[in-house]
C-alpha positions as CSV (number, residue, x, y, z in Angstrom):
1,M,62.5,51.2,-62.2
2,R,63.7,53.0,-59.1
3,L,66.4,54.7,-61.2
4,L,63.8,55.8,-63.8
5,M,61.6,57.2,-61.1
6,A,64.5,59.1,-59.6
7,R,65.4,60.5,-63.0
8,Y,61.9,61.1,-64.5
9,G,59.5,60.9,-61.6
10,D,58.4,64.5,-62.0
11,E,57.5,64.1,-65.7
12,K,53.8,64.6,-66.2
13,S,53.1,62.0,-68.9
14,C,51.0,58.9,-68.7
15,F,54.0,56.8,-69.5
16,I,55.7,57.6,-66.2
17,S,52.5,58.1,-64.2
18,Y,50.9,54.8,-65.0
19,D,54.2,52.8,-64.9
20,K,54.9,54.4,-61.5
21,A,51.4,53.3,-60.3
22,L,51.9,49.7,-61.6
23,W,55.4,49.5,-60.1
24,T,54.1,50.8,-56.7
25,F,51.3,48.2,-56.8
26,R,53.9,45.5,-57.5
27,V,56.5,46.4,-54.9
28,T,54.1,47.3,-52.1
29,G,52.1,44.1,-52.3
30,G,49.0,45.3,-54.2
31,A,46.2,47.7,-53.4
32,N,47.1,50.0,-50.5
33,E,47.2,53.6,-49.6
34,R,50.5,54.2,-51.4
35,S,49.6,52.4,-54.6
36,N,46.1,53.9,-54.6
37,E,47.6,57.4,-54.4
38,T,49.9,56.9,-57.3
39,L,47.1,55.5,-59.4
40,M,44.9,58.5,-58.5
41,E,47.8,60.8,-59.7
42,A,47.9,58.8,-62.9
43,F,44.2,59.2,-63.4
44,G,44.7,63.0,-63.2
45,V,47.5,62.9,-65.9
46,N,45.5,60.9,-68.5
47,E,41.9,59.8,-67.9
48,H,41.8,57.8,-71.1
49,V,44.3,55.0,-70.2
50,P,42.0,52.8,-68.2
51,A,39.4,52.5,-71.0
52,F,42.2,51.2,-73.3
53,L,43.7,48.9,-70.6
54,L,40.3,47.4,-69.7
55,G,39.4,46.8,-73.3
56,E,36.5,49.3,-73.3
57,Q,38.2,51.2,-76.1
58,S,40.2,49.7,-78.9
59,I,43.7,50.8,-79.7
60,P,43.8,52.1,-83.3
61,F,45.3,49.8,-85.9
62,R,47.8,52.5,-86.8
63,L,49.2,54.4,-83.8
64,P,49.3,58.2,-84.1
65,D,52.5,59.9,-85.1
66,Y,52.2,62.4,-82.3
67,Y,50.1,63.0,-79.2
68,G,49.2,65.7,-76.7
69,L,49.6,65.3,-73.0
70,G,46.5,63.8,-71.5
71,N,44.7,63.0,-74.8
72,E,43.5,59.6,-76.2
73,D,46.4,59.4,-78.6
74,E,48.9,59.5,-75.7
75,A,46.8,56.8,-73.9
76,S,46.7,54.5,-77.0
77,I,50.4,54.7,-77.4
78,Y,51.1,54.0,-73.8
79,V,48.8,51.0,-73.7
80,S,50.2,49.6,-76.9
81,N,53.6,49.5,-75.2
82,S,52.6,48.7,-71.6
83,R,49.4,46.5,-71.7
84,R,51.4,43.3,-71.3
85,A,53.0,44.5,-68.0
86,W,49.5,45.3,-66.6
87,E,48.1,41.9,-67.8
88,Q,51.0,40.0,-66.3
89,T,50.7,41.6,-62.9
90,P,48.3,39.6,-60.9
91,G,45.4,41.7,-59.7
92,A,46.5,44.9,-61.4
93,L,43.6,45.2,-63.9
94,E,41.0,44.4,-61.2
95,W,42.6,47.1,-59.0
96,L,42.5,49.6,-61.9
97,K,38.8,48.8,-62.5
98,D,37.9,49.0,-58.8
99,M,39.8,52.2,-58.3
100,R,38.1,53.8,-61.3
101,R,34.7,52.7,-60.0
102,T,35.4,53.8,-56.4
103,T,36.5,57.3,-57.6
104,G,33.7,57.8,-60.0
105,R,35.9,57.8,-63.0
106,E,34.1,55.1,-64.9
107,A,33.3,55.6,-68.5
């Protein structure tokens, strides 16, 4: 992951932003200033991802063929590929939910 961040860390897609937040959460020991900051950045890149990750919105049966940066289609594609990593990271979904509530970004 470190190599990916070095190579693509400035890319502004939810794929990099949310993976970076999850990776930071994992390697820094959970919720802390650094991981919270990366998650806040990810919220700014695509606000739709949390609703899909938390099961508040369903991923379409057929994924879209294309997407726009920051839209629901991008979020659904990201979550269809990355949901498992979030689910298998202890505390990650709770952290996501808490951060969204704390920052007033709840649906």
